[in-house]
DRENPAKE-662982 format. One record per residue (C-alpha): residue number from 1; x, y, z. Coordinates in nm, 3 decimals, always signed. Example, Ala and Ser with C-alpha at 12.3 -4.5 7.8 and 13.67 -1.06 7.14 Angstrom:
<nodes>
+-----+---------+---------+---------+
:   k :      xx :      yy :      zz :
+-----+---------+---------+---------+
:   1 :  +1.230 :  -0.450 :  +0.780 :
:   2 :  +1.367 :  -0.106 :  +0.714 :
+-----+---------+---------+---------+
</nodes>
This chain:
<nodes>
+-----+---------+---------+---------+
:   k :      xx :      yy :      zz :
+-----+---------+---------+---------+
:   1 :  -1.712 : -13.626 :  +3.685 :
:   2 :  -1.612 : -13.654 :  +4.024 :
:   3 :  -1.215 : -13.526 :  +4.064 :
:   4 :  -1.039 : -13.790 :  +4.266 :
:   5 :  -0.923 : -13.566 :  +4.579 :
:   6 :  -0.575 : -13.648 :  +4.793 :
:   7 :  -0.608 : -13.368 :  +5.036 :
:   8 :  -0.964 : -13.294 :  +5.145 :
:   9 :  -0.945 : -13.067 :  +5.423 :
:  10 :  -0.946 : -13.166 :  +5.811 :
:  11 :  -0.758 : -13.065 :  +6.107 :
:  12 :  -0.543 : -13.347 :  +6.097 :
:  13 :  -0.366 : -13.252 :  +5.823 :
:  14 :  -0.262 : -12.959 :  +6.000 :
:  15 :  -0.050 : -13.229 :  +6.235 :
:  16 :  +0.000 : -13.249 :  +6.620 :
:  17 :  +0.268 : -13.010 :  +6.656 :
:  18 :  +0.336 : -13.045 :  +6.991 :
:  19 :  +0.501 : -13.355 :  +6.903 :
:  20 :  +0.610 : -13.260 :  +6.517 :
:  21 :  +0.791 : -12.921 :  +6.633 :
:  22 :  +0.905 : -12.959 :  +7.046 :
:  23 :  +1.189 : -12.709 :  +7.022 :
:  24 :  +1.022 : -12.468 :  +6.746 :
:  25 :  +0.676 : -12.496 :  +6.850 :
:  26 :  +0.377 : -12.268 :  +6.697 :
:  27 :  +0.562 : -11.958 :  +6.620 :
:  28 :  +0.692 : -11.880 :  +6.248 :
:  29 :  +0.751 : -11.570 :  +6.080 :
:  30 :  +0.535 : -11.359 :  +5.886 :
:  31 :  +0.767 : -11.385 :  +5.601 :
:  32 :  +0.766 : -11.718 :  +5.597 :
:  33 :  +0.339 : -11.714 :  +5.517 :
:  34 :  +0.383 : -11.467 :  +5.271 :
:  35 :  +0.701 : -11.630 :  +5.106 :
:  36 :  +0.404 : -11.939 :  +5.067 :
:  37 :  +0.116 : -11.705 :  +4.981 :
:  38 :  +0.260 : -11.499 :  +4.704 :
:  39 :  +0.463 : -11.813 :  +4.550 :
:  40 :  +0.166 : -12.028 :  +4.574 :
:  41 :  -0.046 : -11.708 :  +4.388 :
:  42 :  +0.242 : -11.653 :  +4.116 :
:  43 :  +0.203 : -12.011 :  +4.001 :
:  44 :  -0.135 : -12.033 :  +4.002 :
:  45 :  -0.168 : -11.715 :  +3.772 :
:  46 :  +0.106 : -11.829 :  +3.556 :
:  47 :  -0.125 : -12.191 :  +3.500 :
:  48 :  -0.487 : -12.040 :  +3.527 :
:  49 :  -0.485 : -11.677 :  +3.526 :
:  50 :  -0.575 : -11.389 :  +3.784 :
:  51 :  -0.899 : -11.416 :  +3.729 :
:  52 :  -0.911 : -11.774 :  +3.813 :
:  53 :  -0.651 : -11.783 :  +4.099 :
:  54 :  -0.896 : -11.487 :  +4.315 :
:  55 :  -1.134 : -11.716 :  +4.249 :
:  56 :  -0.946 : -12.037 :  +4.397 :
:  57 :  -0.814 : -11.808 :  +4.657 :
:  58 :  -1.111 : -11.679 :  +4.784 :
:  59 :  -1.264 : -12.047 :  +4.771 :
:  60 :  -0.984 : -12.155 :  +4.986 :
:  61 :  -1.058 : -11.873 :  +5.215 :
:  62 :  -1.454 : -11.935 :  +5.274 :
:  63 :  -1.391 : -12.332 :  +5.338 :
:  64 :  -1.099 : -12.247 :  +5.594 :
:  65 :  -1.299 : -11.924 :  +5.715 :
:  66 :  -1.618 : -12.228 :  +5.763 :
:  67 :  -1.315 : -12.472 :  +5.915 :
:  68 :  -1.254 : -12.203 :  +6.127 :
:  69 :  -1.577 : -12.128 :  +6.302 :
:  70 :  -1.677 : -12.482 :  +6.401 :
:  71 :  -1.311 : -12.545 :  +6.554 :
:  72 :  -1.213 : -12.239 :  +6.691 :
:  73 :  -1.510 : -11.951 :  +6.722 :
:  74 :  -1.865 : -12.154 :  +6.768 :
:  75 :  -2.080 : -12.166 :  +6.986 :
:  76 :  -2.169 : -11.822 :  +6.972 :
:  77 :  -2.528 : -11.685 :  +7.103 :
:  78 :  -2.541 : -11.398 :  +6.871 :
:  79 :  -2.370 : -11.142 :  +6.662 :
:  80 :  -2.215 : -10.892 :  +6.851 :
:  81 :  -2.074 : -11.246 :  +7.046 :
:  82 :  -1.965 : -11.378 :  +6.771 :
:  83 :  -1.830 : -11.021 :  +6.638 :
:  84 :  -1.633 : -10.977 :  +6.976 :
:  85 :  -1.541 : -11.325 :  +7.000 :
:  86 :  -1.369 : -11.309 :  +6.628 :
:  87 :  -1.155 : -10.979 :  +6.692 :
:  88 :  -1.019 : -11.167 :  +7.001 :
:  89 :  -0.966 : -11.492 :  +6.832 :
:  90 :  -0.748 : -11.282 :  +6.529 :
:  91 :  -0.558 : -11.018 :  +6.761 :
:  92 :  -0.451 : -11.358 :  +6.970 :
:  93 :  -0.310 : -11.549 :  +6.658 :
:  94 :  -0.175 : -11.275 :  +6.471 :
:  95 :  -0.460 : -11.221 :  +6.208 :
:  96 :  -0.492 : -10.890 :  +6.236 :
:  97 :  -0.680 : -10.637 :  +6.448 :
:  98 :  -1.071 : -10.646 :  +6.369 :
:  99 :  -1.299 : -10.417 :  +6.374 :
: 100 :  -1.726 : -10.358 :  +6.274 :
: 101 :  -1.761 : -10.036 :  +6.111 :
: 102 :  -2.135 : -10.080 :  +6.051 :
: 103 :  -2.359 : -10.413 :  +6.095 :
: 104 :  -2.685 : -10.370 :  +5.981 :
: 105 :  -2.789 : -10.767 :  +5.882 :
: 106 :  -3.191 : -10.684 :  +5.859 :
: 107 :  -3.058 : -10.577 :  +5.558 :
: 108 :  -2.797 : -10.815 :  +5.458 :
: 109 :  -2.502 : -10.578 :  +5.547 :
: 110 :  -2.141 : -10.543 :  +5.732 :
: 111 :  -1.867 : -10.351 :  +5.663 :
: 112 :  -1.537 : -10.487 :  +5.836 :
: 113 :  -1.221 : -10.353 :  +5.884 :
: 114 :  -0.870 : -10.598 :  +5.960 :
: 115 :  -0.599 : -10.364 :  +6.068 :
: 116 :  -0.235 : -10.489 :  +6.033 :
: 117 :  -0.314 : -10.802 :  +5.835 :
: 118 :  -0.126 : -11.107 :  +5.798 :
: 119 :  -0.132 : -11.094 :  +5.413 :
: 120 :  -0.108 : -10.702 :  +5.280 :
: 121 :  +0.034 : -10.465 :  +5.592 :
: 122 :  +0.345 : -10.317 :  +5.461 :
: 123 :  +0.361 : -10.437 :  +5.123 :
: 124 :  +0.421 : -10.152 :  +4.862 :
: 125 :  +0.112 :  -9.968 :  +4.718 :
: 126 :  -0.033 : -10.144 :  +4.379 :
: 127 :  -0.367 : -10.031 :  +4.206 :
: 128 :  -0.542 : -10.329 :  +4.312 :
: 129 :  -0.633 : -10.487 :  +4.687 :
: 130 :  -0.486 : -10.829 :  +4.709 :
: 131 :  -0.709 : -10.973 :  +4.985 :
: 132 :  -0.923 : -11.224 :  +4.805 :
: 133 :  -0.830 : -11.518 :  +5.053 :
: 134 :  -0.939 : -11.250 :  +5.315 :
: 135 :  -1.238 : -11.204 :  +5.101 :
: 136 :  -1.334 : -11.584 :  +5.124 :
: 137 :  -1.254 : -11.604 :  +5.458 :
: 138 :  -1.451 : -11.390 :  +5.634 :
: 139 :  -1.706 : -11.455 :  +5.367 :
: 140 :  -1.689 : -11.808 :  +5.512 :
: 141 :  -1.713 : -11.707 :  +5.869 :
: 142 :  -2.004 : -11.502 :  +5.829 :
: 143 :  -2.192 : -11.831 :  +5.648 :
: 144 :  -2.108 : -12.039 :  +5.921 :
: 145 :  -2.216 : -11.819 :  +6.222 :
: 146 :  -2.546 : -11.618 :  +6.021 :
: 147 :  -2.666 : -11.975 :  +5.776 :
: 148 :  -2.670 : -11.724 :  +5.513 :
: 149 :  -2.436 : -11.709 :  +5.241 :
: 150 :  -2.208 : -11.370 :  +5.193 :
: 151 :  -2.024 : -11.214 :  +4.904 :
: 152 :  -1.737 : -11.004 :  +5.059 :
: 153 :  -1.567 : -10.761 :  +4.891 :
: 154 :  -1.264 : -10.537 :  +4.940 :
: 155 :  -1.274 : -10.203 :  +4.907 :
: 156 :  -0.992 : -10.048 :  +5.107 :
: 157 :  -0.617 : -10.245 :  +5.120 :
: 158 :  -0.328 : -10.136 :  +5.252 :
: 159 :  -0.181 : -10.197 :  +4.878 :
: 160 :  -0.418 :  -9.928 :  +4.740 :
: 161 :  -0.309 :  -9.659 :  +5.048 :
: 162 :  -0.511 :  -9.746 :  +5.307 :
: 163 :  -0.381 :  -9.814 :  +5.627 :
: 164 :  -0.669 : -10.069 :  +5.675 :
: 165 :  -0.828 : -10.323 :  +5.473 :
: 166 :  -1.169 : -10.275 :  +5.472 :
: 167 :  -1.472 : -10.543 :  +5.387 :
: 168 :  -1.809 : -10.492 :  +5.231 :
: 169 :  -2.025 : -10.829 :  +5.305 :
: 170 :  -2.378 : -10.810 :  +5.158 :
: 171 :  -2.616 : -11.121 :  +5.171 :
: 172 :  -2.639 : -11.329 :  +4.912 :
: 173 :  -3.049 : -11.177 :  +4.864 :
: 174 :  -2.915 : -10.866 :  +4.915 :
: 175 :  -2.610 : -10.872 :  +4.652 :
+-----+---------+---------+---------+
</nodes>
């Protein structure tokens, strides 16, 4: 059954920021982003539960990662150039400070870190990782660049006492 859609993503949905915000421009405060993210998460959890919400956030992140790659990253020649360009863009856009800790694409395994993460850096310690959107975002970026599906799992998070988020990415065949 095909579900009718009202907001299928396209870059046009972001609008013309120069026309729409001639005085305020592109910038806003991080608290506003987090307010939207965590209120949306709270409302979704109340409707569909935590597991389903995590799945939806990761799926949205994957979609965003693939579109982000096509619009802002591609084309890049190889994996080192991809990671270099991605780290520069992440820093310039204030997403975070990305680094590659391990790269073994031959075996389908990568370990990436994201310091000063947009989603969680500075939040109180919790007993769980919270960056499910980032898991999806990174998987979408990797998928778009390599043509392989990746399962990305956060293994360290600011909210679990680490001061950087660490993600293990496994190519689908290796997962």
